[in-house]
C-alpha positions in Angstrom: 8.8 35.3 20.0 8.0 32.9 17.1 11.0 31.8 15.1 11.2 29.6 12.0 13.9 27.2 10.9 14.4 25.5 7.5 16.0 22.0 7.8 17.5 20.6 4.7 18.3 16.8 4.7 21.1 15.6 2.4 21.1 12.1 1.0 23.0 10.2 -1.6 23.5 6.4 -1.8 27.3 6.4 -1.6 29.8 6.0 1.2 32.2 8.7 2.5 30.2 11.8 1.7 29.4 14.8 4.0 25.6 14.8 4.2 23.5 15.2 7.3 21.1 18.1 8.1 21.7 21.8 7.3 19.8 24.2 9.5 18.8 27.7 8.3 17.1 30.7 9.9 13.9 31.2 7.8 12.2 34.5 7.3 8.5 33.9 6.7 8.0 37.3 5.1 10.6 36.8 2.3 11.5 33.1 2.5 15.2 34.2 3.0 17.3 31.4 4.4 20.4 32.2 6.4 22.7 29.3 7.1 23.2 28.4 10.8 25.2 25.1 10.8 25.4 21.5 9.5 24.9 18.5 11.8 25.6 14.8 11.7 27.3 14.9 8.3 27.8 11.2 8.3 24.1 10.4 8.0 22.3 10.0 4.7 19.1 11.8 5.6 16.5 10.4 3.2 13.5 11.8 5.1 12.8 13.9 8.2 9.9 14.8 10.5 9.3 17.0 13.5 7.3 16.2 16.7 6.3 19.4 18.6 5.3 17.3 21.7 8.9 16.6 22.5 10.5 19.3 20.3 12.3 16.5 18.4 13.5 16.2 14.9 13.6 12.6 13.6 15.5 11.4 10.5 16.2 8.2 8.7 19.8 7.3 7.7 19.0 5.8 4.3 21.6 3.2 3.3 22.1 -0.5 3.0 25.3 -0.9 5.0 26.6 0.0 8.4 29.7 2.1 8.5 32.8 0.1 7.6 30.7 -3.0 6.9 28.9 -4.7 4.0 25.1 -4.9 4.7 23.3 -4.5 8.0 20.8 -1.8 7.1 20.3 1.8 8.1 19.4 3.9 11.2 16.8 6.3 12.6 17.9 9.2 14.8 16.4 11.9 17.0 17.6 15.4 17.9 16.6 18.1 20.3 16.0 21.4 18.4 17.3 24.4 20.2 14.5 26.9 19.8 16.7 29.9 20.4 19.4 29.3 17.9 18.3 26.4 15.7 21.1 24.0 16.7 20.5 20.2 16.7 21.7 17.9 19.4 21.5 14.2 18.7 19.8 12.4 21.6 19.3 8.8 20.2 20.1 6.6 17.3 18.8 3.1 16.6 19.4 0.5 13.9 16.5 -0.3 11.6 17.8 -3.8 10.7 16.7 -3.2 7.2 18.2 -1.7 4.0 17.4 1.8 2.9 15.0 3.1 5.6 13.0 5.6 3.5 10.4 7.5 5.5 9.1 8.1 9.1 6.3 9.6 11.0 5.2 10.1 14.7 1.8 8.9 15.8 -0.9 11.0 17.3 0.0 10.2 20.9 3.7 11.1 20.4 4.6 7.7 21.9 5.4 5.8 18.7 7.5 6.2 15.5 6.7 4.3 12.2 9.5 3.7 9.7 9.4 2.2 6.2 12.1 0.6 4.2 12.7 0.9 0.4 15.1 -2.0 0.6 17.4 -3.2 -2.2 17.1 -5.8 -4.9 20.1 -7.7 -3.6 19.8 -11.5 -3.1 21.9 -14.3 -1.7 22.1 -17.9 -2.9 22.8 -20.3 -0.1 23.8 -23.9 -0.5 21.8 -26.0 2.0 21.8 -29.7 2.8 18.4 -31.5 2.6 17.2 -35.0 3.1 17.6 -35.6 -0.6 21.1 -34.0 -1.0 22.0 -30.4 -1.6 19.9 -27.6 -2.9 20.0 -23.8 -3.3 17.9 -21.4 -1.3 17.6 -17.8 -2.5 17.1 -15.1 0.1 16.0 -11.5 -0.5 16.0 -8.3 1.6 13.1 -8.3 4.0 11.0 -5.2 3.4 9.4 -3.9 6.6 7.3 -1.3 8.3 8.6 -0.8 11.9 6.9 0.4 15.0 9.3 1.9 17.6 8.2 2.9 21.1 9.4 6.4 22.1 10.8 7.1 25.5 9.1 9.7 27.7 11.5 12.4 26.5 10.9 11.4 22.8 14.1 9.5 22.4 13.8 6.4 20.2 13.3 3.2 22.2 12.9 -0.4 21.1 11.1 -1.9 18.1 7.8 -3.3 19.4 6.4 -4.6 16.1 7.4 -5.4 12.6 5.1 -5.7 9.5 6.9 -7.5 6.7 5.9 -7.5 3.1 7.4 -10.4 1.1 8.3 -10.2 -2.5 6.9 -12.6 -5.1 8.2 -14.7 -7.8 6.8 -13.8 -11.2 7.5 -14.9 -14.8 11.0 -13.7 -15.6 12.2 -13.0 -12.1 11.3 -11.7 -8.7 9.3 -8.6 -7.7 10.8 -6.8 -4.8 8.6 -4.7 -2.4 9.8 -1.1 -1.9 7.8 0.7 0.8 8.6 4.3 0.1 6.5 6.4 2.5 4.3 6.2 5.6 1.9 9.2 5.7 -0.7 9.9 8.4 -4.2 11.2 7.8 -5.0 14.5 9.5 -6.2 12.8 12.7 -3.3 10.3 12.6 -5.7 7.5 13.0 -4.5 5.8 9.8 -1.2 5.6 7.9 -0.9 5.3 4.1 2.1 3.4 2.8 3.1 3.4 -0.9 4.9 0.3 -2.2 6.8 1.1 -5.4 8.0 -2.5 -6.0 4.7 -4.3 -5.8 2.6 -1.4 -7.2 0.4 -1.4 -4.1 -0.9 1.1 -1.5 -1.7 0.0 2.0 -3.5 1.6 5.0 -2.5 0.7 8.6 -3.5 1.6 12.1 -1.9 1.0 15.5 -3.4 -1.3 18.0 -2.3 0.6 21.1 -3.3 -2.0 23.6 -1.2 -4.7 21.9 1.5 -2.3 20.4 0.8 -3.9 17.0 0.7 -2.6 13.4 -2.6 -3.6 11.8 -3.2 -3.6 8.1 -6.6 -2.3 7.2 -6.7 -2.3 3.4 -4.6 -2.6 0.3 -5.2 -1.5 -3.3 -3.2 -2.6 -6.4 -2.2 0.2 -8.8 -1.5 -0.1 -12.5 1.3 -2.6 -13.1 4.7 -0.8 -13.4 3.4 2.5 -12.2 5.4 2.5 -8.9 3.3 4.5 -6.3 5.9 6.7 -4.6 4.6 9.4 -2.3 1.2 10.6 -1.1 -0.1 13.5 0.9 -3.5 14.3 2.5 -5.9 17.2 1.9 -5.7 19.4 5.0 -9.3 18.9 6.0 -10.9 16.1 3.9 -10.3 12.4 4.1 -8.7 12.5 0.6 -5.1 11.9 -0.3 -3.1 12.3 -3.6 -0.6 9.8 -4.8 2.1 10.2 -7.4 4.0 7.4 -9.2 7.7 7.1 -10.1 7.0 5.5 -13.5 3.8 7.4 -14.4 2.8 11.0 -14.7 -0.6 10.2 -13.1 -1.6 11.7 -9.8 -4.3 9.5 -8.3 -7.0 10.7 -5.9 -8.2 8.4 -3.1 -10.9 8.8 -0.5 -10.2 7.3 3.0 -13.1 5.7 5.0 -12.3 7.0 8.5 -14.5 4.2 10.1 -12.4 1.2 8.9 -9.4 2.5 7.0 -10.5 1.3 3.6 -10.0 3.6 0.7 -11.0 3.8 -3.0 -10.0 5.6 -6.2 -11.9 8.8 -6.9 -10.1 9.8 -10.1 -6.7 10.6 -11.7 -5.0 13.5 -13.5 -1.9 13.7 -15.6 0.6 16.1 -14.1 2.3 16.8 -17.5 1.6 15.9 -21.1 3.8 13.0 -22.0 5.4 13.5 -25.3 6.5 9.9 -25.5 7.2 7.0 -23.1 10.5 8.2 -21.7 11.1 7.8 -17.9 10.0 11.1 -16.4 10.4 10.0 -12.8 8.1 12.0 -10.6 9.4 12.6 -7.1 7.6 14.5 -4.3 4.0 15.6 -3.9 2.6 18.2 -1.4 -0.7 19.9 -0.8 -1.2 23.6 -0.2 -2.4 24.3 3.4 -5.6 26.0 2.1 -6.6 22.7 0.3 -6.8 24.2 -3.2 -3.6 23.1 -4.9 -1.3 20.1 -5.3 2.3 20.5 -6.3 4.4 17.6 -7.7 8.0 17.5 -9.0 9.3 15.5 -11.9 13.0 14.8 -11.8 13.8 13.8 -15.4 12.0 16.8 -16.8 13.3 19.1 -13.9 9.9 20.7 -13.6 7.2 21.3 -11.0 3.5 20.9 -11.9 0.6 22.7 -10.2 -2.8 21.0 -10.1 -5.9 22.8 -8.8 -8.3 20.9 -6.6 -11.8 21.5 -8.1 -15.1 21.6 -6.2 -15.9 18.1 -7.4 -12.6 16.8 -6.0 -11.0 16.4 -9.5 -7.6 17.8 -10.3 -7.1 20.4 -13.0 -3.5 21.1 -14.4 -2.7 24.8 -14.1 1.1 25.1 -14.6 4.3 23.3 -15.4 7.4 25.3 -14.6 11.2 24.7 -14.5 12.4 23.7 -11.0 15.3 26.1 -11.5 17.9 23.3 -11.2 18.4 19.6 -11.6 16.7 16.7 -9.8 13.9 18.3 -7.7 13.9 15.6 -5.1 11.9 17.2 -2.3 9.1 19.8 -1.9 7.9 21.9 1.0 5.1 24.5 1.2 5.7 27.2 3.8 3.3 27.1 6.8 1.6 30.3 5.6 1.2 28.9 2.1 3.1 31.8 0.5 6.2 29.9 -0.8 7.2 26.6 -2.2 10.7 25.3 -1.6 12.3 22.6 -3.8 15.4 20.7 -3.0 17.3 20.4 -6.3 19.7 17.6 -5.5 22.1 17.6 -8.4 22.6 21.4 -8.4 23.0 21.4 -4.6 20.5 24.2 -4.0 17.0 25.0 -2.6 15.0 27.0 -5.1 12.2 29.2 -3.6 9.0 30.1 -5.5 6.3 32.5 -4.4 2.8 31.1 -4.7 0.1 33.3 -6.2 -3.5 33.3 -5.1 -4.2 31.3 -8.3 -1.6 28.7 -7.2 0.9 29.7 -10.0 4.5 29.6 -9.1 6.9 32.6 -9.6 10.7 32.1 -9.1 11.8 34.1 -6.1 15.3 33.1 -4.8 17.8 30.4 -4.5 20.0 29.2 -1.6 23.2 27.1 -2.3 23.3 24.3 0.3 26.1 22.1 -0.9 25.9 18.4 -0.4 22.9 16.6 -1.9 19.7 18.3 -0.7 16.8 15.8 -0.9 14.2 17.0 1.5 13.3 20.2 3.4 10.9 21.1 6.2 10.1 24.4 7.9 9.6 24.4 11.7 8.0 27.2 13.7 8.7 27.4 17.4 8.3 29.8 20.3 11.9 30.8 21.0 11.2 32.0 24.5 9.9 28.7 25.7 
């Protein structure tokens, strides 16, 4: 018997809150969500993913300090998902040794886990002695993409490689890198990373023989646009990228031979009335490859963009998210519903998706906490 569970990750950058993961029984016919239980309430779950190979849920604990300490970075954790009742059992947790781990994904072999860091803009000024006397050295957070080896049972093993992106000194200060996501293409041969801080997008691959992260290509975006999240078309080598300080959704085509990619076009997700900070958040693609959905937090809206035959995007709808701060989006596996995690109103709003891609408010589930991300997992309960 196939069962579905909706997992809601709660995240807020503050100590002492009850967050973690809330698990719900999910009815694919109606999108009704029935609360089962809450797990690991001490973790700030900024992102989550699922690996069917090991039946594991992986989450990042997105914070800059260890519990009871100042600094030290966050964690990444794994859980067994009980297919019969939806309960989670934590099986491993590892430090990331970096501040604000922001996103994670499992590779195509199921043997490696990649984790990005948003990092902070904190700095330390150290007094050092040199041959010529004393001087000051300024140190910043190291922004990294990590490669973990997974154990045979899917538990998180050691870090085997680190790709570090340094900041850069510019006129008027220092630009800090903020790697916000790591998203695989459909074949999981390449991984796209958005860097909000340096306004860049990178592509990477894994050298499996050497257990190394290899950068394939990078593209600079418009200065100050802050590339945030991206998502791939379900069948084509095309991905769509939103920006935290721009309403533009950019369209890129990936070369599957070498991992390079180029800009195909761009589309405004909403009409900007002025230059206020609109703060787009998540972006997802419909499983049939015909629509892109993106949320905008300061406007508290969701925009629907249709994917045209010539690969351009055409705005079709902008609708209220039904709450405040639509932090995360999720399209149901059958493409019939869109779920949005409205963080400040502590609820998941459900929309039905018409054949034309237009959204119709359907229901709402109060989750408590600070819902920031949601995924729907389908399993065979009898296995």
